[in-house]
PABALUM-59828 format. One line per 4 residues: their letters; for each residue z, x, y of N, C-alpha, C. Coordinates in steps of 0.1 Angstrom, whole numbers. Layout:
REM residues N
A> Z,X,Y,Z,X,Y,Z,X,Y ~ ...
REM end
This chain:
REM residues 66
MMIL> 692,-633,-1236,700,-642,-1228,712,-634,-1222 ~ 718,-626,-1230,729,-618,-1225,725,-608,-1214 ~ 714,-602,-1216,709,-592,-1206,705,-599,-1193 ~ 699,-611,-1195,695,-618,-1183,706,-624,-1175
SGEF> 718,-625,-1181,730,-630,-1175,735,-621,-1164 ~ 731,-608,-1164,735,-598,-1154,748,-592,-1157 ~ 755,-595,-1168,767,-590,-1173,766,-579,-1183 ~ 754,-577,-1189,752,-568,-1200,739,-560,-1197
IGFL> 739,-548,-1203,726,-540,-1203,721,-539,-1218 ~ 709,-536,-1219,703,-535,-1233,690,-529,-1232 ~ 684,-527,-1244,671,-521,-1245,661,-531,-1250 ~ 651,-533,-1242,640,-542,-1246,627,-534,-1245
PDHY> 617,-537,-1254,604,-531,-1253,597,-535,-1240 ~ 590,-526,-1234,583,-529,-1221,575,-541,-1221 ~ 567,-543,-1232,558,-554,-1232,566,-568,-1233 ~ 578,-567,-1238,586,-579,-1239,593,-582,-1226
ADKW> 597,-572,-1219,605,-574,-1207,596,-575,-1194 ~ 583,-572,-1195,574,-572,-1184,575,-584,-1175 ~ 576,-596,-1181,576,-608,-1172,589,-608,-1163 ~ 600,-605,-1169,612,-605,-1161,613,-594,-1151
VKDG> 607,-583,-1155,606,-572,-1145,598,-576,-1133 ~ 586,-582,-1136,577,-586,-1125,584,-597,-1117 ~ 592,-605,-1123,599,-616,-1116,611,-611,-1108 ~ 615,-598,-1110,626,-592,-1103,639,-595,-1110
MLRS> 639,-601,-1122,651,-604,-1129,657,-593,-1137 ~ 649,-583,-1141,653,-571,-1148,647,-559,-1142 ~ 653,-547,-1144,648,-535,-1140,652,-524,-1150 ~ 643,-514,-1150,646,-503,-1159,657,-494,-1154
IKPR> 665,-488,-1163,675,-479,-1160,671,-466,-1166 ~ 667,-456,-1158,663,-442,-1163,653,-444,-1174 ~ 641,-449,-1171,631,-452,-1181,626,-439,-1188 ~ 627,-427,-1181,622,-415,-1187,633,-409,-1197
TYTF> 645,-414,-1195,656,-409,-1204,658,-419,-1216 ~ 657,-431,-1213,660,-441,-1224,647,-448,-1228 ~ 640,-441,-1237,627,-446,-1242,625,-441,-1256 ~ 616,-447,-1263,613,-442,-1276,599,-447,-1280
KSLH> 593,-441,-1289,581,-445,-1295,583,-448,-1310 ~ 577,-457,-1316,578,-460,-1330,565,-460,-1337 ~ 565,-455,-1349,553,-454,-1357,552,-466,-1366 ~ 540,-472,-1366,538,-484,-1374,527,-481,-1384
NIAY> 530,-485,-1396,520,-483,-1407,518,-496,-1414 ~ 506,-497,-1420,503,-509,-1428,499,-504,-1442 ~ 502,-512,-1452,499,-509,-1466,490,-520,-1471 ~ 480,-516,-1479,471,-525,-1485,465,-518,-1497
RESD> 460,-525,-1506,453,-520,-1518,440,-514,-1513 ~ 436,-502,-1519,423,-496,-1515,412,-506,-1519 ~ 414,-513,-1529,403,-522,-1534,402,-534,-1524 ~ 412,-536,-1515,411,-547,-1505,406,-542,-1491
AERP> 403,-529,-1490,400,-523,-1477,388,-530,-1470 ~ 379,-535,-1478,367,-542,-1472,368,-557,-1470 ~ 379,-562,-1473,381,-577,-1471,382,-579,-1456 ~ 375,-590,-1451,374,-593,-1437,388,-593,-1430
VIKA> 398,-599,-1437,411,-601,-1430,418,-587,-1429 ~ 416,-578,-1439,422,-565,-1438,415,-557,-1427 ~ 402,-557,-1427,394,-550,-1417,398,-555,-1403 ~ 399,-568,-1401,402,-573,-1388,416,-569,-1383
FRQC> 426,-569,-1393,439,-565,-1389,440,-550,-1386 ~ 433,-542,-1393,432,-528,-1391,426,-525,-1377 ~ 417,-533,-1373,410,-531,-1360,419,-536,-1348 ~ 427,-546,-1351,435,-552,-1340,449,-545,-1338
LPKL> 454,-540,-1349,467,-534,-1348,469,-524,-1337 ~ 460,-514,-1336,462,-504,-1325,463,-511,-1311 ~ 455,-521,-1309,454,-528,-1296,467,-536,-1294 ~ 473,-541,-1304,485,-549,-1303,497,-540,-1299
LQ> 496,-527,-1303,508,-518,-1302,507,-510,-1289 ~ 497,-512,-1281,496,-505,-1268,506,-509,-1258
REM end
């Protein structure tokens, strides 16, 4: 809300800000300078590795983080 007011700047993940960028309400400032990548890990018991919910989550996570 504060960033969209036009009085503040801030950092938003690209996937979160995309709608406002497409609508012309936000723009990137030096996107090659102000960027970062984050590493995501999941933890689960080895004995649960074959559970359908764990397998599905492991398959979906990389797609969600693109």
